[in-house]
MARVEXPA-30009 format. One record per residue (C-alpha): x, y, z. Coordinates in steps of 0.1 Angstrom, whole numbers, plus 2048, in hexadecimal, padded with zeros to 3 digits. Example, Ala and Ser with C-alpha at 12.3 -4.5 7.8 and 13.67 -1.06 7.14 Angstrom:
2
+-----+-----+-----+
!  c1 !  c2 !  c3 !
+-----+-----+-----+
! 87B ! 7D3 ! 84E !
! 889 ! 7F5 ! 847 !
+-----+-----+-----+
END
This chain:
328
+-----+-----+-----+
!  c1 !  c2 !  c3 !
+-----+-----+-----+
! 6C8 ! 8A2 ! 880 !
! 6BA ! 89A ! 85D !
! 6D7 ! 8AC ! 84D !
! 6F0 ! 899 ! 862 !
! 6E0 ! 878 ! 859 !
! 6E0 ! 881 ! 834 !
! 705 ! 889 ! 836 !
! 70C ! 867 ! 846 !
! 6F7 ! 853 ! 82E !
! 701 ! 866 ! 80E !
! 71C ! 854 ! 7FA !
! 73D ! 867 ! 7F6 !
! 745 ! 878 ! 7D4 !
! 766 ! 87E ! 7C4 !
! 776 ! 893 ! 7A9 !
! 78F ! 881 ! 794 !
! 7B1 ! 889 ! 783 !
! 7C6 ! 871 ! 76F !
! 7EA ! 86F ! 763 !
! 800 ! 856 ! 750 !
! 819 ! 84B ! 76A !
! 82E ! 82C ! 766 !
! 828 ! 81B ! 788 !
! 818 ! 832 ! 7A2 !
! 821 ! 825 ! 7C5 !
! 820 ! 840 ! 7DF !
! 80A ! 85C ! 7ED !
! 80A ! 875 ! 809 !
! 7F2 ! 88C ! 81C !
! 7FA ! 8A9 ! 804 !
! 7EC ! 894 ! 7E7 !
! 80E ! 88F ! 7D6 !
! 810 ! 86E ! 7C3 !
! 832 ! 85F ! 7BB !
! 83A ! 842 ! 7A3 !
! 856 ! 833 ! 78E !
! 860 ! 82A ! 76A !
! 86B ! 846 ! 76A !
! 869 ! 854 ! 78D !
! 851 ! 871 ! 78F !
! 83B ! 885 ! 7A6 !
! 818 ! 890 ! 79E !
! 803 ! 8AA ! 7B1 !
! 7E3 ! 8A3 ! 79D !
! 7ED ! 8BD ! 783 !
! 812 ! 8BD ! 77A !
! 829 ! 89E ! 777 !
! 84D ! 8A5 ! 780 !
! 869 ! 88D ! 77A !
! 883 ! 888 ! 795 !
! 8A8 ! 88F ! 78C !
! 8C1 ! 874 ! 784 !
! 8CA ! 85B ! 792 !
! 8A9 ! 85C ! 7A6 !
! 897 ! 85C ! 785 !
! 89E ! 836 ! 783 !
! 88F ! 82E ! 7A5 !
! 86F ! 81A ! 7AA !
! 859 ! 80F ! 7C8 !
! 857 ! 834 ! 7D1 !
! 847 ! 83F ! 7F2 !
! 843 ! 863 ! 7FE !
! 840 ! 870 ! 822 !
! 82B ! 88E ! 82F !
! 849 ! 8A6 ! 82B !
! 850 ! 89B ! 807 !
! 86D ! 884 ! 80F !
! 86D ! 868 ! 7F5 !
! 87A ! 844 ! 7FB !
! 880 ! 82C ! 7DF !
! 891 ! 80D ! 7D2 !
! 8B0 ! 816 ! 7BC !
! 8CD ! 803 ! 7AD !
! 8EA ! 805 ! 7C6 !
! 906 ! 81D ! 7C1 !
! 927 ! 80B ! 7BD !
! 91B ! 7E9 ! 7C8 !
! 904 ! 7CD ! 7BD !
! 8DF ! 7CD ! 7C4 !
! 8C5 ! 7E7 ! 7CD !
! 8C4 ! 7FF ! 7EA !
! 8A9 ! 813 ! 7FC !
! 8B0 ! 837 ! 7F5 !
! 8A1 ! 857 ! 804 !
! 89F ! 878 ! 7F2 !
! 89A ! 898 ! 807 !
! 899 ! 8B9 ! 7F4 !
! 8AC ! 8AB ! 7D7 !
! 8C7 ! 89A ! 7EC !
! 8C9 ! 874 ! 7E9 !
! 8D4 ! 85E ! 806 !
! 8DB ! 838 ! 801 !
! 8CE ! 827 ! 820 !
! 8E0 ! 808 ! 82E !
! 8D6 ! 7E4 ! 828 !
! 8D7 ! 7C8 ! 841 !
! 8F9 ! 7B9 ! 841 !
! 903 ! 7AB ! 81F !
! 8DF ! 7A7 ! 812 !
! 8DA ! 7AA ! 7EC !
! 8BF ! 7C5 ! 7EB !
! 8AA ! 7DD ! 7FF !
! 885 ! 7E5 ! 7F9 !
! 86E ! 7FE ! 808 !
! 848 ! 7F8 ! 809 !
! 83A ! 813 ! 821 !
! 844 ! 832 ! 834 !
! 834 ! 843 ! 851 !
! 82A ! 868 ! 84F !
! 84A ! 871 ! 862 !
! 861 ! 85B ! 84C !
! 865 ! 839 ! 85D !
! 86A ! 821 ! 840 !
! 85F ! 7FD ! 83F !
! 86A ! 7E2 ! 827 !
! 882 ! 7C5 ! 823 !
! 8A6 ! 7BC ! 81D !
! 8B3 ! 79C ! 80D !
! 8AF ! 787 ! 7EE !
! 895 ! 771 ! 7DF !
! 884 ! 75C ! 7FA !
! 89C ! 769 ! 814 !
! 891 ! 78D ! 81A !
! 88E ! 799 ! 83E !
! 874 ! 7B2 ! 84A !
! 887 ! 7D3 ! 84F !
! 882 ! 7F7 ! 859 !
! 896 ! 817 ! 856 !
! 895 ! 834 ! 86E !
! 8AD ! 852 ! 872 !
! 8C2 ! 843 ! 856 !
! 8C8 ! 822 ! 869 !
! 8BB ! 7FF ! 85E !
! 8AE ! 7E4 ! 875 !
! 8A2 ! 7C1 ! 870 !
! 880 ! 7B5 ! 87C !
! 87A ! 791 ! 888 !
! 865 ! 775 ! 879 !
! 84D ! 75C ! 888 !
! 85D ! 73B ! 894 !
! 863 ! 725 ! 876 !
! 85E ! 740 ! 85B !
! 87A ! 748 ! 843 !
! 873 ! 76B ! 834 !
! 85C ! 788 ! 837 !
! 855 ! 7AD ! 82F !
! 84B ! 7CC ! 842 !
! 82E ! 7DB ! 82F !
! 81F ! 7F7 ! 844 !
! 82A ! 80F ! 860 !
! 81C ! 82C ! 874 !
! 82C ! 848 ! 888 !
! 829 ! 835 ! 8A8 !
! 842 ! 81D ! 89A !
! 829 ! 800 ! 896 !
! 831 ! 7EB ! 878 !
! 81C ! 7D0 ! 866 !
! 828 ! 7B7 ! 84D !
! 82B ! 792 ! 844 !
! 83F ! 775 ! 852 !
! 840 ! 75A ! 838 !
! 847 ! 735 ! 839 !
! 85E ! 723 ! 820 !
! 83F ! 716 ! 80E !
! 833 ! 73A ! 809 !
! 817 ! 73C ! 823 !
! 813 ! 760 ! 82E !
! 80E ! 767 ! 853 !
! 802 ! 78B ! 85B !
! 815 ! 79A ! 878 !
! 81A ! 7BA ! 88B !
! 839 ! 7C9 ! 89D !
! 833 ! 7E0 ! 8BA !
! 853 ! 7E1 ! 8CE !
! 86D ! 7F0 ! 8B6 !
! 882 ! 7FE ! 8D3 !
! 88B ! 7DC ! 8DF !
! 8B1 ! 7D6 ! 8E1 !
! 8AD ! 7B4 ! 8CF !
! 89D ! 7AE ! 8AD !
! 878 ! 7B8 ! 8B1 !
! 861 ! 799 ! 8B1 !
! 840 ! 798 ! 89E !
! 81D ! 791 ! 8AD !
! 806 ! 77E ! 895 !
! 7E7 ! 78F ! 889 !
! 7C7 ! 77A ! 88C !
! 7BA ! 769 ! 86D !
! 794 ! 769 ! 868 !
! 782 ! 747 ! 867 !
! 78B ! 732 ! 849 !
! 7A7 ! 749 ! 83F !
! 7CA ! 739 ! 83D !
! 7E1 ! 756 ! 835 !
! 7E2 ! 77C ! 833 !
! 7F5 ! 79B ! 829 !
! 7F0 ! 7BC ! 83D !
! 7F7 ! 7DA ! 826 !
! 7F3 ! 7F9 ! 83C !
! 7EF ! 807 ! 85F !
! 7E1 ! 829 ! 86A !
! 7EA ! 83F ! 887 !
! 7D1 ! 82D ! 89D !
! 7E2 ! 80B ! 895 !
! 7C4 ! 7FF ! 881 !
! 7D2 ! 7E7 ! 866 !
! 7C4 ! 7DD ! 844 !
! 7CE ! 7C4 ! 82A !
! 7C0 ! 7A3 ! 81E !
! 7BC ! 77F ! 829 !
! 7B6 ! 761 ! 813 !
! 7A7 ! 73F ! 814 !
! 791 ! 734 ! 7F7 !
! 78F ! 759 ! 7ED !
! 7A2 ! 778 ! 7F8 !
! 790 ! 792 ! 80D !
! 798 ! 7B5 ! 818 !
! 79F ! 7B3 ! 83D !
! 7A1 ! 7CC ! 85A !
! 7B3 ! 7C6 ! 87C !
! 7AA ! 7DC ! 899 !
! 7BC ! 7D3 ! 8BA !
! 7B3 ! 7AE ! 8C0 !
! 796 ! 7AE ! 8A7 !
! 796 ! 7A4 ! 882 !
! 77B ! 7AC ! 869 !
! 775 ! 7A2 ! 845 !
! 769 ! 7C1 ! 831 !
! 74A ! 7BF ! 81C !
! 74F ! 7B7 ! 7F7 !
! 73E ! 7C7 ! 7DA !
! 720 ! 7B3 ! 7CC !
! 72B ! 797 ! 7B3 !
! 750 ! 79A ! 7BC !
! 762 ! 77E ! 7CD !
! 785 ! 78D ! 7D4 !
! 78E ! 7AC ! 7E7 !
! 7AE ! 7BD ! 7F5 !
! 7B3 ! 7DB ! 80B !
! 7D2 ! 7F0 ! 804 !
! 7D1 ! 80E ! 81B !
! 7BE ! 81F ! 838 !
! 7BF ! 843 ! 843 !
! 7BB ! 851 ! 866 !
! 795 ! 855 ! 862 !
! 792 ! 830 ! 85C !
! 78A ! 832 ! 837 !
! 798 ! 813 ! 825 !
! 7A0 ! 810 ! 800 !
! 7A9 ! 7F2 ! 7E9 !
! 797 ! 7DE ! 7CF !
! 77E ! 7C3 ! 7C7 !
! 782 ! 7AB ! 7AA !
! 775 ! 78A ! 79B !
! 78C ! 76C ! 7A0 !
! 7AD ! 771 ! 78F !
! 7BD ! 752 ! 780 !
! 7E2 ! 74E ! 787 !
! 7F1 ! 747 ! 765 !
! 811 ! 74F ! 753 !
! 810 ! 769 ! 737 !
! 7FC ! 789 ! 732 !
! 7E5 ! 798 ! 74C !
! 7C5 ! 785 ! 74B !
! 7A3 ! 797 ! 744 !
! 795 ! 795 ! 767 !
! 7B0 ! 7AD ! 772 !
! 79F ! 7C8 ! 75E !
! 77E ! 7C0 ! 76F !
! 78B ! 7CB ! 791 !
! 77A ! 7E9 ! 7A2 !
! 78C ! 803 ! 7B8 !
! 77A ! 802 ! 7D9 !
! 774 ! 818 ! 7F8 !
! 768 ! 80B ! 81A !
! 759 ! 826 ! 830 !
! 744 ! 824 ! 84F !
! 73C ! 7FF ! 848 !
! 731 ! 806 ! 824 !
! 744 ! 7FA ! 805 !
! 745 ! 810 ! 7E6 !
! 750 ! 80A ! 7C2 !
! 764 ! 82A ! 7BC !
! 759 ! 829 ! 797 !
! 736 ! 830 ! 7A2 !
! 73C ! 84E ! 7B9 !
! 74F ! 865 ! 7A2 !
! 73E ! 887 ! 79F !
! 743 ! 885 ! 779 !
! 742 ! 861 ! 76B !
! 75E ! 855 ! 756 !
! 74F ! 83C ! 73D !
! 770 ! 834 ! 72C !
! 784 ! 831 ! 74C !
! 782 ! 814 ! 766 !
! 791 ! 819 ! 788 !
! 7A1 ! 7F8 ! 78F !
! 7B5 ! 7FB ! 7B0 !
! 7B5 ! 815 ! 7CB !
! 7D8 ! 814 ! 7D9 !
! 7D9 ! 82F ! 7F3 !
! 7C4 ! 848 ! 807 !
! 7D1 ! 866 ! 81A !
! 7C3 ! 879 ! 838 !
! 7B2 ! 893 ! 821 !
! 79E ! 876 ! 812 !
! 7B0 ! 877 ! 7F1 !
! 7B4 ! 855 ! 7E0 !
! 7CD ! 84A ! 7C5 !
! 7CF ! 82A ! 7B1 !
! 7CF ! 819 ! 78F !
! 7B6 ! 81D ! 773 !
! 7B1 ! 80D ! 750 !
! 7A6 ! 821 ! 731 !
! 7A0 ! 803 ! 71B !
! 7C2 ! 809 ! 70B !
! 7DB ! 812 ! 727 !
! 7DE ! 816 ! 74D !
! 7DB ! 838 ! 75E !
! 7E1 ! 844 ! 781 !
! 7C3 ! 854 ! 791 !
! 7C0 ! 86E ! 7AD !
! 79E ! 872 ! 7BE !
! 796 ! 891 ! 7D3 !
! 776 ! 893 ! 7E8 !
! 75D ! 8A9 ! 7D6 !
! 750 ! 8C8 ! 7E6 !
! 72B ! 8C7 ! 7E6 !
+-----+-----+-----+
END
């Protein structure tokens, strides 16, 4: 019993690897990280560039079997398309009607892709399955939206947004309906006025953030909504991903002024964060070997092996990090 209690109370520990990748954006259960500028795949050791024209893709996402989805300049027409690469073969997926562009933001382990099609302030939440594209509905009175997370049960989360930019967090459960699937609003916590769900796991637990005076990492489970604990002395938090064990990753930060121009200093004060079993951890503090010259800023994804990827700052440039649970 004492050993079990110690295992529960002991903080997790991680080994770290880093690489210089332009914009890391996707991750799967095999620990493969993908990113753009140029498009690459990283297994924690070797970085491999994708072949042309996929090399120019961005917003990359990778499924459990290694299929990669991305945003790529359209072939033979204006705008950008969602493309899928399987074993080196590239397929351009259809857009909705005559929309200007397609974007993919999430894929399920089996390869259901969620994103949007449209133009500025006119994008429609969209998903792709079996090579086909389908539009998702908006809340009454809203004008555009995005599908941001999807699981293998075909449950999608995203935003339905009003013309004045207010983000309404929503969930879609009936994708088999003959008509355009309609969204169900996700509850907002007290004193929160908007929200953005970012991910959903196989148990349909949703994470993201809600905002009022400050932004707060938020978890939705069935009809309940919960604000996740913040690190001491930090006022802002966001949750970016959740695995099937219920571990949540994201970041905590000081207030970030919204200004034009270069990135403001508070951005570099962010802390990559893990929420596990009701406890919040600064990932910088639970590395098995401390990295005094490296600050983990944002945790962007966590897989079902407990590996975490995200963005770090060396004091001179950005790096992508990959954390793997340390064996004790």
